[in-house]
C-alpha positions as CSV (number, residue, x, y, z in Angstrom):
1,M,-25.9,-11.4,8.1
2,L,-26.3,-8.3,5.9
3,W,-25.2,-6.1,8.8
4,I,-22.1,-8.1,9.2
5,K,-21.4,-7.9,5.5
6,A,-22.0,-4.1,5.5
7,F,-19.6,-3.5,8.4
8,H,-17.0,-5.9,6.9
9,I,-17.1,-3.9,3.7
10,V,-16.7,-0.6,5.6
11,F,-13.8,-1.8,7.6
12,I,-12.1,-3.4,4.6
13,A,-12.5,-0.1,2.6
14,S,-11.0,1.8,5.6
15,W,-8.1,-0.6,6.0
16,F,-7.4,-0.3,2.3
17,A,-7.3,3.5,2.5
18,G,-4.4,3.1,4.9
19,L,-2.8,0.4,2.7
20,F,-3.0,2.9,-0.2
21,Y,-1.8,6.0,1.6
22,L,1.0,4.8,3.9
23,P,3.3,3.7,1.0
24,R,2.6,7.1,-0.5
25,I,4.1,8.6,2.7
26,F,7.1,6.3,2.2
27,V,7.6,7.8,-1.2
28,N,7.8,11.2,0.4
29,L,10.1,10.0,3.1
30,A,12.4,8.5,0.5
31,M,12.6,11.9,-1.2
32,I,13.5,14.0,1.8
33,E,16.8,15.9,1.7
34,P,19.2,15.0,4.5
35,A,19.0,18.5,6.1
36,S,15.1,18.5,6.3
37,Q,14.7,17.2,9.9
38,A,11.4,18.9,10.5
39,E,9.9,17.4,7.3
40,L,11.2,13.9,8.3
41,D,9.8,14.2,11.8
42,R,6.4,15.4,10.4
43,L,6.1,12.5,7.9
44,L,7.3,9.9,10.4
45,L,4.6,11.1,12.8
46,M,2.0,10.9,10.1
47,A,3.2,7.4,9.1
48,R,3.2,6.1,12.7
49,K,-0.3,7.4,13.4
50,L,-1.7,6.0,10.1
51,Y,0.0,2.6,10.7
52,K,-1.6,2.3,14.2
53,F,-5.0,3.4,12.9
54,M,-5.0,1.0,9.9
55,T,-4.0,-1.8,12.3
56,I,-7.0,-1.0,14.4
57,L,-9.2,-1.0,11.3
58,A,-7.7,-4.3,10.1
59,V,-8.8,-6.2,13.2
60,P,-12.6,-5.9,12.8
61,A,-12.3,-6.2,9.0
62,L,-10.6,-9.6,9.4
63,G,-12.8,-10.6,12.3
64,L,-16.0,-9.9,10.5
65,G,-14.7,-11.7,7.4
66,L,-14.0,-14.8,9.6
67,W,-17.5,-14.5,11.1
68,L,-19.1,-14.5,7.6
69,W,-16.9,-17.5,6.6
70,L,-17.2,-19.6,9.8
71,V,-20.6,-18.7,11.2
72,Y,-22.6,-18.0,8.1
73,G,-20.7,-20.4,5.8
74,I,-20.0,-17.9,3.0
75,G,-17.5,-19.5,0.7
76,R,-17.7,-23.0,2.2
77,G,-18.7,-26.1,0.5
78,P,-18.1,-27.5,-3.0
79,G,-17.4,-25.2,-5.9
80,Q,-16.0,-22.5,-3.6
81,G,-12.5,-22.3,-4.9
82,W,-12.7,-18.6,-5.2
83,M,-12.7,-18.4,-1.4
84,H,-9.5,-20.3,-1.1
85,A,-7.9,-17.8,-3.6
86,K,-9.4,-14.9,-1.7
87,L,-8.0,-16.2,1.6
88,L,-4.6,-16.5,0.1
89,I,-4.8,-12.9,-1.0
90,V,-5.9,-11.9,2.5
91,L,-2.8,-13.5,3.9
92,L,-0.7,-11.6,1.3
93,L,-2.5,-8.4,2.5
94,I,-1.7,-9.1,6.1
95,G,1.9,-9.7,5.1
96,Y,2.0,-6.4,3.1
97,H,0.6,-4.6,6.2
98,H,3.3,-6.2,8.4
99,G,5.9,-5.3,5.8
100,C,4.7,-1.6,6.0
101,G,5.4,-1.8,9.7
102,M,8.9,-3.1,9.1
103,I,9.6,-0.4,6.5
104,L,8.3,2.3,8.9
105,R,10.7,1.0,11.6
106,K,13.6,1.2,9.1
107,F,12.7,4.8,8.3
108,E,12.5,5.6,12.0
109,S,16.0,4.2,12.6
110,S,17.4,5.8,9.4
111,R,18.2,2.4,7.9
112,M,16.0,2.6,4.8
113,Q,18.0,2.4,1.6
114,R,15.2,2.1,-1.0
115,S,14.5,4.8,-3.5
116,H,11.2,6.7,-4.0
117,V,10.8,4.9,-7.3
118,W,10.8,1.5,-5.5
119,F,8.1,2.8,-3.2
120,R,6.0,4.0,-6.1
121,W,5.9,0.4,-7.4
122,F,5.4,-0.9,-3.8
123,N,2.4,1.4,-3.6
124,E,0.7,-0.4,-6.5
125,V,0.6,-3.8,-4.7
126,P,-2.6,-3.3,-2.6
127,V,-4.4,-1.9,-5.7
128,L,-3.7,-5.1,-7.6
129,L,-4.6,-7.3,-4.6
130,M,-7.9,-5.4,-4.1
131,L,-8.7,-5.8,-7.8
132,A,-8.1,-9.6,-7.5
133,V,-10.3,-9.9,-4.3
134,V,-13.2,-7.9,-5.8
135,V,-13.1,-10.0,-9.0
136,L,-13.0,-13.2,-6.9
137,V,-15.9,-12.2,-4.7
138,V,-18.1,-10.8,-7.4
139,V,-17.4,-13.0,-10.3
140,K,-16.6,-16.2,-8.4
141,P,-14.7,-17.6,-11.4
142,F,-14.1,-21.0,-9.8
């Protein structure tokens, strides 16, 4: 079980690296001057590759988490309300990941209208969700 936990943590950390960095690329995309086609193309290429890579990382992260929950019973049973809250946050993270893909498609089709300031705030969401998950898993407040 400890090997599964270790790999789960590694894949979660790697997935989060993408969740932290891709919105930062969106900030830069939102700041591009209309005449800067080369910069736009370079940032879109980076964003596409990062989105694909972080999607690949999310699969084992989520799969190993399910394994720990369903096979080893971590977070199951009475007094495990923290796990329900964590699973809700995981669903929010999957939604955030999907939302990043939708935003990327809008940038690719030149339909994105949001400002770089909006993306700076959007960039903080995974930080807050990670903080909540870590507190839930370590402290188990309920």
